[in-house]
VEXDOMAR-421125 format. One record per residue (C-alpha): x, y, z; residue in one letter; residue number from 1. Coordinates in steps of 0.2 Angstrom, whole numbers, plus 5000, padded with zeros to 4 digits. Each point is the difference from the previous one (the first is absolute). Example, Ala and Ser with C-alpha at 12.3 -4.5 7.8 and 13.67 -1.06 7.14 Angstrom:
BEGIN
<rec <5062, 4978, 5039>, "a", 1>
<rec <5006, 5017, 4997>, "s", 2>
END
This chain:
BEGIN
<rec <5023, 4919, 4832>, "x", 1>
<rec <4987, 5008, 4989>, "x", 2>
<rec <4985, 5009, 5007>, "x", 3>
<rec <4986, 5009, 4990>, "x", 4>
<rec <4990, 5016, 5005>, "x", 5>
<rec <4985, 5007, 4991>, "x", 6>
<rec <5000, 5019, 4995>, "x", 7>
<rec <4985, 5010, 5005>, "x", 8>
<rec <4992, 5013, 4988>, "x", 9>
<rec <5010, 5013, 5011>, "x", 10>
<rec <5016, 4991, 4997>, "x", 11>
<rec <5001, 4993, 5017>, "x", 12>
<rec <5006, 4983, 5005>, "x", 13>
<rec <5000, 4989, 5015>, "x", 14>
<rec <5017, 4992, 5004>, "x", 15>
<rec <4999, 4982, 5004>, "x", 16>
<rec <5003, 4996, 5018>, "x", 17>
<rec <5016, 4990, 4995>, "x", 18>
<rec <5007, 5015, 4992>, "x", 19>
<rec <4996, 5012, 5014>, "x", 20>
<rec <5008, 4988, 5012>, "x", 21>
<rec <5016, 4997, 4989>, "x", 22>
<rec <5002, 5019, 4999>, "x", 23>
<rec <4996, 5003, 5019>, "x", 24>
<rec <4986, 5012, 4995>, "x", 25>
<rec <4986, 5005, 5012>, "x", 26>
<rec <4984, 5010, 4998>, "x", 27>
<rec <5004, 5018, 4993>, "x", 28>
<rec <5017, 4994, 4995>, "x", 29>
<rec <5008, 5006, 4984>, "x", 30>
<rec <5007, 4991, 4985>, "x", 31>
<rec <5012, 5005, 4987>, "x", 32>
<rec <5001, 4995, 4982>, "x", 33>
<rec <5017, 4998, 4992>, "x", 34>
<rec <5002, 4998, 4981>, "x", 35>
<rec <5014, 4988, 4995>, "x", 36>
<rec <5002, 4994, 4982>, "x", 37>
<rec <4982, 5004, 4995>, "x", 38>
<rec <4993, 4991, 5016>, "x", 39>
<rec <4994, 5008, 5016>, "x", 40>
<rec <5005, 4993, 5017>, "x", 41>
<rec <4989, 5004, 5015>, "x", 42>
<rec <5010, 5004, 5016>, "x", 43>
<rec <4998, 5006, 5017>, "x", 44>
<rec <5008, 5018, 4999>, "x", 45>
<rec <5005, 4999, 5019>, "x", 46>
<rec <5010, 4984, 4997>, "x", 47>
<rec <5008, 5008, 4984>, "x", 48>
<rec <5005, 5015, 5009>, "x", 49>
<rec <5008, 4989, 5014>, "x", 50>
<rec <5010, 4990, 4987>, "x", 51>
<rec <5006, 5017, 4991>, "x", 52>
<rec <5006, 5006, 5017>, "x", 53>
<rec <5008, 4983, 5004>, "x", 54>
<rec <5009, 5000, 4983>, "x", 55>
<rec <5006, 5018, 5002>, "x", 56>
<rec <5008, 4996, 5017>, "x", 57>
<rec <5008, 4983, 4994>, "x", 58>
<rec <5018, 4999, 5004>, "x", 59>
<rec <4999, 5015, 5012>, "x", 60>
<rec <5002, 4989, 5016>, "x", 61>
<rec <5017, 4994, 4993>, "x", 62>
<rec <5005, 5017, 4995>, "x", 63>
<rec <4997, 5007, 5017>, "x", 64>
<rec <5007, 4985, 5008>, "x", 65>
<rec <4984, 4996, 5010>, "x", 66>
<rec <5002, 4982, 5006>, "x", 67>
<rec <4986, 4998, 5012>, "x", 68>
<rec <4986, 5009, 5009>, "x", 69>
<rec <5012, 5008, 5012>, "x", 70>
<rec <5009, 5009, 4985>, "x", 71>
<rec <4983, 5006, 4993>, "x", 72>
<rec <4995, 5007, 5017>, "x", 73>
<rec <5016, 5009, 5002>, "x", 74>
<rec <4998, 5007, 4983>, "x", 75>
<rec <4983, 5006, 5004>, "x", 76>
<rec <5005, 5008, 5016>, "x", 77>
<rec <5015, 5009, 4991>, "x", 78>
<rec <4988, 5007, 4986>, "x", 79>
<rec <4988, 5006, 5013>, "x", 80>
<rec <5013, 5008, 5010>, "x", 81>
<rec <5007, 5009, 4985>, "x", 82>
<rec <4982, 5005, 4995>, "x", 83>
<rec <4996, 5008, 5017>, "x", 84>
<rec <5016, 5011, 5001>, "x", 85>
END
């Protein structure tokens, strides 16, 4: 998909609706520009942050032997109990 946007004299652009929808952007939302191989990629920074967190925790469930939601709930209770001591 290719969309065009016009740049105003103040350097502003209006993102086409298809792009806003694809990136789940709403009024007042923010965008980030990432440079990669001389090209700039427009991303939703909230989604980018979520992906970073997800990547950071990849494999942790297996390492902690969390097999289902009951295991996760038990871990949370254990951590809270330790914290509250």
